[in-house]
C-alpha positions in Angstrom: 0.0 0.0 0.0 3.0 2.2 0.1 2.3 4.0 -3.2 -1.5 4.2 -3.0 -1.3 7.8 -1.7 0.8 9.0 -4.6 -0.9 11.1 -7.3 -4.1 11.8 -5.3 -6.3 14.5 -6.6 -8.0 16.4 -3.8 -10.5 19.2 -4.1 -11.9 21.0 -1.1 -15.3 22.8 -1.0 -16.2 24.9 2.0 -19.7 24.1 2.9 -19.4 26.4 6.0 -16.8 27.7 8.3 -16.8 24.3 10.1 -17.8 21.9 7.4 -15.7 20.8 4.4 -16.3 18.4 1.6 -13.2 16.7 0.1 -13.5 15.1 -3.3 -10.7 12.5 -3.6 -9.6 10.7 -6.7 -7.2 7.8 -6.6 -5.3 7.3 -9.9 -6.0 4.1 -11.9 -2.4 2.9 -11.5 -2.9 2.7 -7.7 -6.3 1.1 -8.1 -4.8 -1.6 -10.4 -1.9 -2.2 -8.0 -4.2 -2.7 -5.1 -6.6 -4.9 -7.2 -3.7 -7.2 -8.2 -2.8 -7.6 -4.5 -6.4 -8.4 -3.6 -6.7 -10.9 -6.4 -3.5 -12.6 -5.5 -4.6 -12.8 -1.8 -8.0 -14.2 -2.9 -6.4 -16.8 -5.2 -4.0 -18.0 -2.5 -6.9 -18.8 -0.1 -9.8 -19.7 -2.4 -11.0 -23.3 -2.3 -12.9 -24.2 -5.4 -13.8 -27.8 -6.4 -11.6 -29.0 -9.3 -8.6 -26.8 -8.5 -5.7 -27.0 -6.1 -5.6 -24.3 -3.4 -3.7 -21.4 -4.8 -4.0 -22.6 -8.4 -7.5 -21.3 -9.3 -7.3 -19.2 -12.6 -7.7 -15.5 -12.1 -10.7 -15.3 -14.4 -12.6 -17.7 -12.2 -11.6 -15.8 -9.1 -13.0 -12.6 -10.8 -16.2 -14.3 -11.8 -16.8 -15.9 -8.4 -15.5 -13.1 -6.0 -15.1 -10.0 -8.3 -17.7 -7.8 -6.7 -16.6 -8.6 -3.2 -13.0 -7.9 -4.1 -13.9 -4.6 -5.7 -15.8 -3.5 -2.6 -13.0 -4.5 -0.3 -10.4 -2.7 -2.5 -12.6 0.4 -2.4 -12.8 0.3 1.3 -9.1 -0.1 1.7 -8.4 2.7 -0.7 -10.7 5.0 1.3 -9.1 4.0 4.7 -5.6 4.8 3.5 -6.2 7.8 1.3 -8.6 9.9 3.3 -6.1 10.3 6.1 -3.5 11.5 3.6 -5.9 13.9 2.1 -6.8 15.4 5.5 -3.1 15.8 6.3 -2.3 17.3 2.9 -5.1 19.9 3.3 -4.2 20.5 7.0 -7.6 19.6 8.3 -8.3 18.0 11.7 -11.8 16.6 11.9 -13.6 16.8 15.2 -15.2 13.4 14.5 -15.0 10.5 12.0 -15.7 11.8 8.5 -18.8 10.8 6.7 -18.4 9.0 3.4 -20.7 10.7 1.0 -20.1 9.0 -2.3 -18.5 5.6 -2.7 -18.8 2.9 -5.4 -16.7 -0.1 -6.2 -13.1 -0.1 -7.5 -12.7 -1.0 -11.2 -9.5 -2.1 -13.0 -8.2 0.5 -15.4 -10.2 3.4 -13.9 -9.6 6.1 -11.3 -11.5 5.5 -8.1 -13.3 8.6 -6.7 -15.2 9.3 -3.5 -16.0 12.3 -1.3 -16.0 12.8 2.4 -17.6 15.5 4.6 -15.8 16.6 7.8 -16.5 19.0 10.6 -13.5 21.1 11.7 -12.9 23.8 14.2 -13.1 27.2 12.6 -10.1 29.4 12.0 -10.7 32.4 14.1 -8.6 35.4 14.8 -8.9 36.5 18.4 -7.9 40.1 19.3 -8.6 42.5 22.1 -7.3 40.2 24.8 -4.1 42.3 25.5 -4.6 45.4 27.6 -8.0 44.4 28.9 -9.4 46.6 31.7 -10.3 44.0 34.2 -12.2 44.5 37.4 -10.0 43.5 40.3 -11.7 43.1 43.7 -8.9 42.3 46.1 -9.9 42.1 49.7 -7.5 42.0 52.6 -7.5 38.9 54.8 -8.5 39.9 58.4 -8.0 38.1 61.7 -11.7 37.5 61.7 -11.4 35.7 58.3 -8.6 33.5 59.8 -10.7 32.7 62.9 -13.6 31.7 60.6 -11.2 29.5 58.7 -10.0 27.9 62.0 -13.6 27.2 63.0 -14.2 25.5 59.6 -11.2 23.3 60.2 -12.6 22.4 63.7 -16.0 21.6 62.2 -14.5 19.5 59.5 -12.8 17.2 62.0 -16.0 15.8 63.5 -16.6 12.2 64.4 -19.9 10.4 64.5 -21.2 9.1 67.8 -24.3 6.8 68.0 -27.1 8.3 70.1 -30.4 7.0 71.5 -32.8 9.9 70.6 -34.9 11.2 67.8 -32.7 12.4 64.9 -32.4 16.1 64.0 -30.7 18.3 61.4 -27.1 17.2 60.6 -27.5 13.8 62.2 -26.2 10.8 60.2 -29.0 8.3 59.9 -28.7 4.8 58.4 -32.0 3.4 57.0 -33.4 0.6 55.0 -36.1 1.5 52.6 -38.3 0.0 49.8 -40.7 2.0 47.6 -44.0 0.7 46.2 -46.7 2.2 44.1 -49.9 3.4 45.9 -51.5 0.1 45.2 -48.6 -1.9 46.8 -46.5 -3.0 43.8 -42.8 -2.8 44.6 -40.8 -0.3 42.4 -37.8 -1.8 40.8 -34.6 0.0 41.7 -36.0 1.7 44.8 -34.9 -0.6 47.5 -31.8 0.0 49.7 -30.1 -1.4 52.7 -27.9 0.7 55.1 -28.7 3.8 53.0 -27.0 6.9 54.6 -29.1 10.1 55.1 -27.8 13.3 56.5 -30.9 15.0 57.9 -31.5 18.3 56.3 -28.7 17.8 53.7 -29.0 14.6 51.6 -31.7 12.1 50.7 -32.6 9.8 47.7 -35.7 11.9 46.9 -36.8 15.4 47.8 -38.6 15.3 51.1 -37.3 11.9 52.1 -35.0 13.3 54.9 -37.9 15.4 56.3 -39.8 12.2 56.8 -36.9 10.6 58.6 -36.4 13.6 60.8 -37.6 12.9 64.4 -37.3 9.1 64.1 -35.2 7.0 66.4 -33.2 3.8 66.0 -35.7 0.9 65.5 -38.6 3.2 64.3 -40.5 2.3 61.1 -42.5 4.6 59.0 -44.5 4.6 55.7 -44.0 7.9 53.9 -45.9 9.1 50.8 -43.5 11.0 48.5 -43.8 12.3 45.0 -41.1 11.7 42.4 -39.8 14.8 40.5 -41.4 15.5 37.1 -38.0 15.6 35.4 -36.4 12.3 36.5 -35.1 10.0 33.8 -37.5 7.2 34.6 -40.7 8.4 32.8 -42.8 5.5 34.2 -42.7 7.1 37.7 -41.9 10.8 37.0 -44.4 13.0 38.8 -46.1 10.1 40.5 -46.5 9.4 44.2 -45.1 6.3 45.9 -45.0 4.9 49.4 -41.6 4.5 51.0 -41.4 1.9 53.7 -38.6 3.2 56.0 -36.8 1.5 58.8 -34.2 3.3 60.9 -31.1 1.3 61.9 -28.9 3.9 63.6 -28.8 7.6 64.5 -25.4 9.3 64.9 -24.5 12.8 65.8 -21.5 14.9 65.0 -19.0 15.4 67.9 -16.5 18.2 67.3 -13.0 18.7 68.8 -11.8 21.7 70.8 -9.8 24.4 69.0 -6.5 23.7 70.7 -2.9 22.4 70.4 -4.2 18.8 70.3 -6.3 19.5 67.2 -3.2 21.1 65.5 -1.1 18.0 66.4 -3.8 15.8 64.8 -3.2 17.8 61.7 0.6 17.2 62.0 1.4 20.7 63.1 3.3 21.8 66.2 0.6 23.8 68.0 -2.4 26.0 67.5 -0.4 29.0 66.4 1.2 27.0 63.6 -2.3 25.9 62.5 -3.4 29.6 62.6 -0.5 30.5 60.3 -1.3 27.7 57.9 -5.0 28.7 57.8 -4.1 32.3 57.0 -2.0 31.1 54.1 -4.8 29.0 52.8 -7.3 31.8 53.2 -5.0 34.1 51.2 -4.6 31.5 48.5 -8.3 30.9 48.4 -9.0 34.6 47.9 -6.4 34.7 45.1 -7.9 31.7 43.4 -11.4 33.2 43.7 -10.1 36.5 42.3 -8.5 34.7 39.3 -11.7 32.7 38.7 -13.6 36.0 38.6 -11.2 37.5 36.2 -11.3 34.4 33.9 -15.1 34.6 33.8 -14.9 38.3 32.9 -12.3 37.6 30.2 -14.4 34.9 28.6 -17.6 36.9 28.8 -16.0 39.8 27.0 -14.2 37.7 24.4 -17.3 35.6 23.6 -19.3 38.8 23.2 -16.7 40.3 20.9 -16.1 37.4 18.6 -18.9 35.7 16.7 -18.3 32.5 14.8 -19.9 29.2 14.0 -19.0 26.2 16.2 -18.9 22.6 15.1 -22.3 20.9 15.8 -20.5 17.6 16.5 -18.4 19.1 19.3 -21.5 20.7 20.8 -23.4 17.4 20.6 -20.5 15.5 22.2 -20.2 18.0 25.1 -24.0 18.2 25.5 -24.0 14.4 25.9 -21.4 14.5 28.6 -23.3 17.2 30.5 -26.6 15.4 30.2 -25.1 12.1 31.4 -23.8 13.9 34.5 -27.2 15.4 35.1 -29.0 12.1 34.7 -26.5 10.3 37.0 -27.0 13.0 39.7 -30.8 12.7 39.4 -30.5 8.9 40.0 -28.6 9.7 43.2 -31.3 12.3 44.2 -28.8 15.2 43.7 -30.8 17.7 41.7 -29.6 21.3 41.8 -32.0 24.0 42.9 -31.7 25.6 39.4 -32.7 22.3 37.7 -35.7 21.5 40.0 -39.0 21.8 38.2 -37.5 21.9 34.7 -39.1 19.6 32.2 -36.8 17.1 30.3 -37.0 19.4 27.2 -36.1 22.5 29.2 -33.2 20.6 30.8 -31.9 19.6 27.4 -32.2 23.1 26.1 -30.5 24.6 29.1 -27.5 22.3 28.9 -27.3 22.6 25.1 -26.7 26.3 25.5 -24.1 25.6 28.2 -22.4 23.1 25.8 -22.3 25.6 23.0 -20.8 28.2 25.2 -18.1 25.9 26.5 -17.1 24.8 23.0 -17.0 28.5 22.0 -14.8 29.3 25.0 -12.4 26.4 24.1 -12.0 27.5 20.5 -11.2 31.1 21.7 -8.6 29.8 24.2 -7.1 27.4 21.6 -6.7 30.3 19.2 -5.0 32.5 21.8 -2.7 29.6 22.9 -1.7 29.1 19.2 -1.2 32.8 18.7 1.0 33.1 21.8 2.9 29.9 20.9 2.0 28.4 24.3 3.4 24.9 24.9 3.1 22.4 27.7 6.2 20.4 28.7 6.0 16.8 29.8 7.2 17.9 33.3 4.2 20.3 33.5 1.9 17.6 32.3 3.1 15.1 34.9 3.0 17.6 37.7 -0.6 18.4 36.8 -1.5 14.7 36.9 0.3 14.2 40.2 -1.8 17.1 41.7 -5.0 15.6 40.3 -4.0 12.2 41.8 -3.3 13.7 45.2 -6.6 15.6 45.1 -8.6 12.5 44.2 -6.6 10.2 46.6 -5.6 7.8 43.9 -2.1 6.5 42.9 -0.4 8.6 40.3 0.5 5.6 38.1 -3.1 4.5 38.2 -4.5 7.9 37.2 -2.0 8.5 34.4 -2.6 5.0 32.9 -6.3 5.7 32.9 -5.9 9.1 31.3 -3.7 7.5 28.5 -6.2 4.6 28.1 -9.1 7.0 27.7 -7.2 9.2 25.3 -7.5 12.2 27.6 -3.9 13.4 27.5 -4.7 16.2 25.0 -7.6 17.3 27.2 -5.2 17.7 30.2 -2.6 19.5 28.1 -5.2 21.8 26.5 -6.4 22.8 29.9 -2.9 23.7 31.0 -2.5 25.7 27.8 -5.7 27.6 28.6 -4.5 28.4 32.1 -1.3 29.8 30.6 -3.4 31.9 28.2 -5.3 33.3 31.1 -2.1 34.1 32.9 -0.8 36.1 29.9 -4.1 38.0 29.5 -4.2 38.9 33.2 -0.5 39.8 33.3 -0.9 42.1 30.3 -4.1 43.7 31.4 -4.5 47.3 32.6 -3.5 47.8 36.2 -1.6 44.5 36.4 1.1 44.5 39.1 
């Protein structure tokens, strides 16, 4: 197949800023060469009565297997040459190209076909240097540090089992099973040792309110309504009876704010903990300020630059967002903003979000290219190590997963985008 890509004729038609049609013609010499190879392979393996294997005349091979061979040769020609055509025209499709016109390969004739590809648009981004950004730096006070210390103390709670009715923030373990109003069990709505934090988490809106006030060993039948927008349309908006049994009630017990707490956190004393908290509060303020600046930058650049985005990219991102929403719904984790939205309204909402995210990525990609931003292997590995530490998983395990899922480019693009933001912020008006 080494010479198949030689002498290709490639014509490109712009269907839009993000869609191209390539008409590709493979010269007859390449077609004949590939056809000979295919006939030779077919002849070596064909078993036809009256002939030794490998000795069947070519005319009989053509008569018996000709159409199949021609289709296979056409497929092989497409698989090899379309990649070359894309490289030659410097096009990177955002998804697998669609084959628009394809026939069968014929000896002594050129083979022609066309493909349609979606690509990211070539956009020229300007106005990102010298932006007048709104900086809202706020000093970190002693009161802020004390609040941070209190948050540390509250985060170091332990659960202690209690013999009393449960109240807000208690950790309650329950068994439950749901059934329709006429007593038919609902598949998928039965759980053993299900954790509920009263006032904070539950498998269904209102579930934790029904648990509140119950003690260990109590049982209760609660009538609850499923949200209208859950993925299971057979029960969406319908009422069901939840048969609840409380197995344990635990309350949070908090430590004192003292040297012992600091030592539990591997620090010398409370004063060292206070210093560490101050550093973290300052870092948090700086991160929050940067996030605010990034949002302002994107808002202004998106407003300033209008361009078409590839529908395939939007569709892919939309699918990722919707899968996350559906999974959260299954867990009973519906955001307040999404509550009460119909399935169509949810899809429309996240379609707009997906389009915006794709538009932002294209803008940041263009700035990264214009500023010649690169990411070193050391920077990539450091980023993955930070991710692994944050998720509490081994570095080797995470980097293997990233490579297996083909997400290396995603990580590196994210790092490029952060560098792009750093350049924009550093070169903005009023920058230090």
